[in-house]
C-alpha positions as CSV (number, residue, x, y, z in Angstrom):
1,M,17.2,65.7,-28.0
2,E,17.6,68.7,-30.3
3,V,14.5,69.5,-32.1
4,V,15.1,70.7,-35.7
5,T,12.8,71.5,-38.6
6,L,11.9,68.9,-41.1
7,T,14.9,68.1,-43.2
8,E,15.1,66.8,-46.8
9,T,16.9,63.8,-45.3
10,A,14.0,63.1,-43.1
11,Q,11.7,63.4,-45.9
12,Q,13.5,61.0,-48.1
13,L,14.0,58.3,-45.4
14,R,10.3,58.5,-44.4
15,D,9.0,59.9,-47.7
16,I,6.8,62.3,-45.9
17,E,5.2,65.3,-47.8
18,T,3.1,68.2,-46.4
19,T,0.7,70.8,-47.8
20,T,-1.3,73.5,-46.1
21,L,-4.4,74.8,-47.9
22,A,-5.0,78.6,-47.9
23,N,-7.6,78.3,-45.2
24,G,-5.2,76.4,-42.8
25,V,-6.2,72.7,-43.3
26,R,-3.1,70.6,-43.2
27,V,-2.3,67.5,-45.4
28,I,0.5,65.0,-44.4
29,T,1.1,61.7,-46.2
30,E,3.9,59.1,-45.9
31,R,4.3,56.9,-49.1
32,M,4.8,53.0,-48.6
33,D,5.4,51.6,-51.9
34,H,5.6,48.0,-50.8
35,V,1.8,47.8,-49.5
36,R,-1.4,47.9,-51.3
37,S,-3.4,49.6,-48.6
38,V,-4.0,53.1,-47.5
39,S,-4.9,54.4,-44.1
40,L,-6.3,57.7,-44.0
41,G,-7.3,59.9,-41.0
42,V,-9.2,63.2,-40.4
43,W,-8.1,64.7,-37.1
44,I,-9.6,67.4,-35.2
45,R,-7.6,69.3,-32.7
46,T,-10.0,69.1,-29.8
47,G,-11.1,66.6,-27.2
48,S,-12.6,66.4,-23.9
49,R,-10.0,69.0,-22.3
50,R,-11.6,71.7,-24.6
51,E,-15.0,71.3,-23.2
52,S,-16.6,73.3,-20.4
53,A,-18.1,71.7,-17.3
54,E,-21.6,71.8,-19.1
55,E,-20.2,70.5,-22.4
56,S,-18.6,67.5,-20.8
57,G,-18.6,64.4,-23.2
58,I,-19.8,66.6,-26.2
59,S,-16.7,65.9,-28.3
60,H,-17.5,62.1,-27.9
61,F,-21.2,62.7,-28.6
62,I,-20.4,64.5,-31.8
63,E,-18.1,61.7,-32.9
64,H,-21.1,59.3,-32.5
65,M,-23.7,61.7,-34.2
66,V,-21.8,62.2,-37.6
67,F,-22.4,58.5,-38.3
68,K,-26.2,59.0,-37.9
69,G,-26.5,60.6,-41.4
70,T,-25.1,63.4,-43.6
71,R,-26.6,65.6,-46.3
72,N,-25.3,63.0,-48.8
73,R,-25.7,59.6,-46.9
74,S,-28.0,57.8,-44.6
75,A,-26.6,55.9,-41.4
76,E,-27.0,52.8,-43.4
77,D,-25.2,54.1,-46.5
78,I,-22.2,55.3,-44.2
79,A,-22.0,51.6,-42.9
80,R,-22.2,50.1,-46.3
81,S,-19.9,52.4,-48.1
82,V,-16.7,51.2,-46.6
83,D,-17.9,47.5,-45.8
84,S,-18.7,47.0,-49.4
85,I,-15.0,47.5,-50.4
86,G,-13.6,45.5,-47.5
87,G,-12.3,48.3,-45.6
88,G,-12.7,49.5,-42.1
89,L,-14.3,52.8,-40.8
90,D,-13.6,53.9,-37.3
91,A,-13.5,57.0,-34.8
92,F,-12.4,57.8,-31.5
93,T,-12.3,60.7,-28.9
94,A,-9.5,61.3,-26.8
95,K,-8.4,64.1,-24.2
96,E,-6.8,66.2,-27.0
97,M,-7.8,65.0,-30.4
98,V,-10.9,63.4,-32.2
99,S,-10.1,61.0,-35.2
100,Y,-12.1,59.7,-38.1
101,N,-10.2,57.1,-39.8
102,T,-10.5,54.3,-42.5
103,K,-8.3,51.6,-44.0
104,V,-8.8,50.4,-47.6
105,L,-7.1,49.2,-50.6
106,D,-5.1,51.9,-52.5
107,E,-7.6,51.8,-55.4
108,H,-10.4,52.8,-53.1
109,L,-8.8,56.0,-51.7
110,P,-11.2,58.4,-53.4
111,L,-14.3,56.6,-52.1
112,A,-12.8,56.3,-48.6
113,F,-11.9,60.0,-48.4
114,D,-15.3,61.1,-49.8
115,V,-16.9,59.2,-46.9
116,L,-14.7,60.6,-44.2
117,A,-15.1,64.2,-45.6
118,D,-18.8,63.8,-45.8
119,L,-18.9,62.7,-42.2
120,V,-16.9,65.6,-41.0
121,L,-18.2,68.5,-43.1
122,N,-21.9,67.4,-43.6
123,P,-23.5,65.9,-40.3
124,L,-27.3,66.6,-40.0
125,F,-27.6,66.5,-36.2
126,R,-31.3,65.6,-36.4
127,P,-33.2,66.2,-33.1
128,E,-34.7,62.6,-33.4
129,D,-31.0,61.2,-33.8
130,I,-29.7,63.2,-30.9
131,E,-32.4,61.8,-28.6
132,K,-31.8,58.2,-29.8
133,E,-27.9,58.6,-29.3
134,K,-28.3,59.9,-25.9
135,G,-29.8,56.6,-24.9
136,V,-26.8,54.7,-26.6
137,I,-24.3,56.7,-24.9
138,L,-26.0,56.4,-21.5
139,E,-25.9,52.6,-21.8
140,E,-22.1,52.9,-22.9
141,L,-21.7,54.8,-19.5
142,K,-23.3,52.2,-17.6
143,M,-21.2,49.4,-19.2
144,E,-18.0,51.4,-18.4
145,V,-19.1,52.1,-14.8
146,D,-19.7,48.5,-14.3
147,N,-16.0,47.9,-15.1
148,P,-14.0,48.5,-11.9
149,E,-10.9,49.5,-13.6
150,Y,-12.6,52.2,-15.7
151,L,-14.4,53.4,-12.6
152,L,-11.2,53.6,-10.8
153,H,-9.3,55.3,-13.4
154,E,-12.0,58.1,-13.7
155,I,-12.2,58.6,-10.0
156,F,-8.4,59.0,-9.9
157,T,-8.2,61.2,-13.0
158,S,-11.1,63.5,-11.5
159,N,-9.1,64.0,-8.3
160,F,-5.7,64.1,-9.8
161,W,-6.6,66.9,-12.4
162,K,-9.2,68.4,-10.1
163,D,-11.2,71.3,-11.4
164,H,-9.4,71.0,-14.8
165,P,-11.0,69.7,-18.1
166,L,-8.4,67.0,-18.2
167,G,-10.0,65.5,-15.1
168,K,-13.4,65.2,-16.7
169,P,-14.5,61.8,-18.4
170,I,-14.4,61.6,-22.2
171,L,-17.9,60.1,-22.2
172,G,-19.4,62.9,-20.1
173,T,-21.9,62.3,-17.3
174,K,-25.5,61.1,-17.2
175,D,-26.4,64.7,-16.6
176,T,-24.4,66.4,-19.2
177,V,-25.4,63.8,-21.8
178,Q,-29.0,64.3,-21.1
179,S,-28.7,68.1,-21.4
180,F,-27.3,68.2,-25.0
181,R,-29.5,70.0,-27.3
182,R,-29.1,70.4,-31.1
183,E,-28.1,74.3,-30.8
184,M,-25.4,73.4,-28.2
185,I,-24.1,70.6,-30.4
186,H,-24.2,72.9,-33.5
187,D,-22.2,75.6,-31.7
188,Y,-19.5,73.3,-30.5
189,Y,-19.2,71.6,-33.8
190,H,-18.8,74.9,-35.7
191,R,-16.2,76.3,-33.0
192,Y,-13.8,73.3,-33.3
193,Y,-14.5,71.7,-36.7
194,S,-12.7,74.7,-38.4
195,P,-9.8,74.8,-41.0
196,A,-7.0,75.6,-38.4
197,N,-8.2,72.7,-36.1
198,I,-8.3,70.0,-39.0
199,L,-5.3,67.7,-40.0
200,I,-5.4,65.1,-42.7
201,T,-3.0,62.2,-42.5
202,A,-2.4,59.2,-44.9
203,A,0.0,56.4,-45.2
204,G,0.4,53.7,-47.8
205,N,0.5,53.3,-51.4
206,L,-0.7,56.7,-52.4
207,K,0.5,59.9,-54.3
208,H,0.6,63.2,-52.2
209,P,-0.7,65.3,-55.0
210,H,-3.7,63.3,-55.6
211,L,-4.7,63.4,-52.0
212,V,-4.2,67.0,-51.9
213,D,-6.5,67.5,-54.8
214,L,-9.2,65.3,-53.0
215,V,-8.8,67.5,-50.0
216,R,-8.8,70.8,-51.8
217,E,-12.1,69.7,-53.6
218,R,-14.0,69.1,-50.2
219,F,-12.1,71.3,-47.7
220,E,-11.0,74.3,-49.4
221,G,-14.4,76.1,-49.1
222,L,-14.4,75.7,-45.4
223,R,-14.5,79.1,-43.8
224,V,-11.8,80.3,-41.3
225,N,-13.3,81.3,-38.1
226,G,-10.6,82.6,-36.0
227,Q,-7.9,81.2,-33.6
228,L,-9.0,79.3,-30.4
229,A,-7.9,80.6,-27.1
230,P,-5.0,78.4,-25.6
231,D,-5.8,75.8,-23.0
232,S,-5.1,76.4,-19.4
233,P,-2.3,74.1,-18.1
234,P,-3.6,71.6,-15.5
235,V,-2.3,71.6,-11.8
236,P,-1.8,67.9,-10.4
237,H,-3.4,67.3,-6.9
238,A,-1.9,64.7,-4.5
239,R,-5.3,63.3,-3.0
240,L,-5.8,60.1,-1.1
241,V,-9.4,58.9,-2.0
242,F,-11.1,55.7,-0.7
243,R,-14.5,54.6,-2.5
244,N,-16.5,51.8,-1.1
245,K,-18.2,49.3,-3.5
246,A,-19.4,46.4,-1.5
247,S,-20.2,44.2,-4.6
248,L,-16.5,44.0,-5.7
249,E,-14.3,41.0,-4.7
250,Q,-11.1,42.7,-5.3
251,T,-9.4,45.8,-4.0
252,H,-8.4,48.2,-7.0
253,L,-5.8,50.8,-6.5
254,Y,-4.4,53.5,-8.6
255,M,-1.4,55.5,-7.5
256,G,0.0,58.2,-9.5
257,V,2.6,61.1,-9.8
258,P,3.2,64.0,-12.0
259,A,5.3,63.3,-15.0
260,Y,6.6,65.1,-18.1
261,P,4.4,66.3,-21.0
262,F,4.5,64.6,-24.3
263,P,6.9,66.8,-26.0
264,H,9.5,66.7,-23.1
265,E,13.0,65.9,-24.2
266,L,13.3,63.2,-21.8
267,R,10.1,61.4,-22.8
268,F,12.1,58.4,-24.1
269,A,13.7,58.1,-20.7
270,C,10.3,58.3,-19.1
271,Y,9.2,55.3,-21.5
272,A,12.2,53.3,-20.2
273,L,11.5,54.2,-16.5
274,N,7.9,53.0,-17.0
275,A,9.1,49.7,-18.9
276,V,11.5,49.0,-15.9
277,L,8.8,49.7,-13.4
278,G,5.7,47.9,-14.7
279,G,5.5,48.1,-18.4
280,G,5.6,44.4,-19.2
281,M,5.8,40.8,-17.8
282,S,9.6,41.3,-16.9
283,S,9.1,44.6,-15.1
284,R,9.8,44.9,-11.5
285,L,6.3,45.2,-10.3
286,F,5.0,42.4,-12.4
287,Q,7.9,40.1,-11.4
288,N,8.1,40.9,-7.6
289,I,4.2,41.4,-6.8
290,R,2.7,38.9,-9.0
291,E,5.3,36.2,-9.9
292,K,7.3,36.0,-6.6
293,Q,4.7,36.6,-4.2
294,G,1.4,36.0,-5.9
295,L,-0.2,39.2,-4.3
296,A,-2.0,40.2,-7.4
297,Y,-3.2,39.1,-10.8
298,A,-2.9,42.4,-12.5
299,V,-0.2,44.9,-11.7
300,Y,1.2,47.4,-14.1
301,S,2.4,51.0,-14.6
302,E,1.6,53.4,-17.3
303,L,2.2,56.9,-18.6
304,S,-0.5,59.3,-19.6
305,M,1.2,62.2,-21.5
306,Y,-0.5,65.4,-22.8
307,R,0.8,68.5,-24.6
308,D,1.5,70.3,-21.2
309,A,1.3,67.7,-18.5
310,G,1.6,64.1,-17.7
311,C,1.1,61.4,-15.1
312,M,3.0,58.1,-14.4
313,A,0.5,55.7,-12.5
314,I,0.5,52.2,-11.1
315,Y,-2.6,50.0,-10.9
316,A,-3.0,46.7,-9.0
317,G,-6.0,44.6,-8.0
318,S,-5.6,42.3,-4.9
319,A,-7.6,40.7,-2.1
320,L,-8.2,43.5,0.8
321,E,-6.0,41.5,3.2
322,S,-3.1,41.8,0.7
323,T,-3.5,45.4,-0.2
324,A,-1.2,46.8,2.5
325,K,1.5,44.3,1.5
326,V,1.0,45.4,-2.2
327,I,1.5,49.1,-1.3
328,E,4.5,48.3,0.9
329,C,6.0,46.5,-2.3
330,I,5.3,49.4,-4.6
331,M,6.9,51.8,-2.4
332,K,10.0,49.5,-2.1
333,E,10.3,49.4,-5.8
334,L,10.1,53.3,-6.0
335,R,12.6,53.7,-3.6
336,E,15.1,51.4,-5.1
337,L,14.6,53.2,-8.4
338,K,15.5,56.5,-6.5
339,E,18.4,55.0,-4.6
340,S,20.2,52.8,-7.1
341,P,20.9,53.1,-10.8
342,V,19.1,50.5,-13.0
343,P,21.9,47.7,-13.9
344,E,23.0,47.8,-17.5
345,D,21.4,44.5,-18.5
346,E,17.9,45.7,-17.3
347,L,18.4,49.0,-19.1
348,R,19.4,47.0,-22.1
349,R,16.0,45.1,-22.0
350,A,14.1,48.2,-21.5
351,K,15.8,49.9,-24.5
352,D,15.1,46.8,-26.6
353,H,11.6,46.7,-25.5
354,L,10.9,50.2,-26.4
355,K,12.7,49.7,-29.9
356,G,10.6,46.7,-30.6
357,S,7.5,48.5,-29.6
358,F,8.2,51.5,-31.8
359,M,9.4,49.4,-34.8
360,L,6.8,46.9,-34.7
361,G,4.3,49.6,-34.2
362,L,5.2,51.5,-37.5
363,E,5.0,48.3,-39.7
364,S,1.4,49.1,-40.6
365,T,-0.2,51.7,-42.6
366,F,-2.6,52.8,-39.9
367,S,0.3,53.1,-37.2
368,R,2.2,55.3,-39.6
369,M,-0.8,57.4,-40.3
370,S,-1.5,57.8,-36.7
371,N,2.3,58.6,-36.0
372,L,2.1,61.5,-38.6
373,A,-0.7,62.9,-36.8
374,R,0.8,62.7,-33.3
375,Q,4.1,64.2,-34.4
376,E,2.3,67.1,-36.0
377,L,0.0,67.7,-33.2
378,Y,2.7,67.5,-30.5
379,F,5.9,68.4,-32.4
380,D,5.3,70.2,-35.6
381,R,8.0,68.2,-37.1
382,F,8.8,64.5,-38.1
383,F,11.2,62.1,-36.5
384,T,13.1,59.6,-38.6
385,L,13.2,56.1,-37.5
386,D,16.9,56.4,-36.9
387,E,16.4,59.6,-34.7
388,M,13.9,57.6,-32.5
389,L,16.3,54.6,-32.1
390,Q,19.1,57.0,-31.4
391,S,17.1,58.7,-28.8
392,I,16.4,55.3,-27.1
393,E,20.0,54.3,-27.3
394,E,21.1,57.6,-25.6
395,I,19.1,56.9,-22.6
396,S,21.2,56.2,-19.4
397,A,20.7,54.8,-16.0
398,D,21.5,58.1,-14.5
399,Q,18.7,59.8,-16.4
400,L,16.3,57.1,-15.1
401,Q,17.5,57.7,-11.5
402,R,17.2,61.3,-11.7
403,I,13.5,61.1,-13.2
404,A,12.7,58.7,-10.4
405,Q,13.9,61.1,-7.7
406,E,12.0,63.8,-9.3
407,F,8.7,61.9,-9.8
408,F,8.6,59.5,-6.8
409,D,8.1,62.3,-4.0
410,P,5.8,61.1,-1.4
411,K,4.2,64.6,-1.1
412,H,3.2,64.4,-4.8
413,I,1.6,60.8,-4.8
414,S,-2.0,60.6,-5.5
415,L,-3.8,57.3,-4.4
416,T,-7.4,56.2,-5.2
417,M,-8.8,52.8,-4.0
418,L,-12.1,51.1,-5.0
419,G,-13.5,48.1,-3.3
420,N,-15.2,46.7,-0.3
421,L,-12.9,48.5,2.0
422,G,-14.7,48.7,5.1
423,E,-12.7,50.9,7.4
424,F,-9.3,50.2,5.6
425,R,-7.3,53.5,4.9
426,V,-3.7,54.5,3.7
427,R,-2.0,57.4,5.4
428,R,0.3,59.7,3.7
429,E,3.0,58.4,5.8
430,D,2.4,54.9,4.4
431,L,3.6,56.2,1.1
432,V,7.3,57.0,2.0
433,C,9.6,55.9,-0.8
């Protein structure tokens, strides 16, 4: 698909407006006159892939810490401020971004923005709060490690993106979290919470100039501190990893191959291939492994796409005695996608699935607000709904077959297994497809 600059037509169809402050803070809004809510997000262009080995988990730690108190609000004041007007206040850390967001009635936009700006600009990072939050995050780590799917995913990721920050856990590790000190947190915060790294998006019943005035009042004084060095692109590794955990009743496997990065022109075809393979209840993996043979309860495929890399992966959980058969069935599905074009009726279902997912996802102000941020962060432009629908319609069976032939190379397959495995192992020659 040809990438062009934001056109007047696109702005009219989606009513998108953009403003960049003199210091580099970017403001993007999408007006939705038919609603009474506004979703607002402050996005930081950082995340766990920006962290050094010693800093692993610090982006997530800072995301927690800003809620512990600012120069203007206590932790209790922060919690009450949006609760009291019936809104929601949330945050999350991902590999390539951190988000602070809220959804409120349109009349409460000034208060909601004031709270978000306060969180991002004025955190206290008190030493006593840092020590308390270490305990909270260490408990979060324990909770996640008790979840076999989470543990499996982290083991797989650390091996697939070996020796690269993309392979490090977003939460960090017990050792890194315990090592965090105020000076270290303060340094990381000032390095990345800078104007060129800050994006503010909003969608709903609002006026762009009004939000820009609010942003100017709070963010215009933020000092520019230079450009960050570019990320190093990751290199995928095809590793076979087997981890014994005797307490597990099921055997869990995660199998992945390199895929396209998020901005790739064939990303919609990748979505369609994923939908056909294991993206829903009508997918080949679900129908053939679960419904027809009863070999697994959960089986699916998913795409993890970043700005310069990607991974298409398959998860399945089954009894140990069924695992070899599950792997054989997965290989059969991959082989068929390489050898035969997807039939027209199946491709049609995949296209309609994608259309429904995109369109239903864009019905809420929060989804629109998040969509603005993703398109700015990954594309520097905005796609109309018609453009996205057209891109889906242009997907061909030939494209899916060529992508399958490129992706599903036995030499590039990475496999991680977790469970009471005993001596069970899978060889590279078992992964022929």
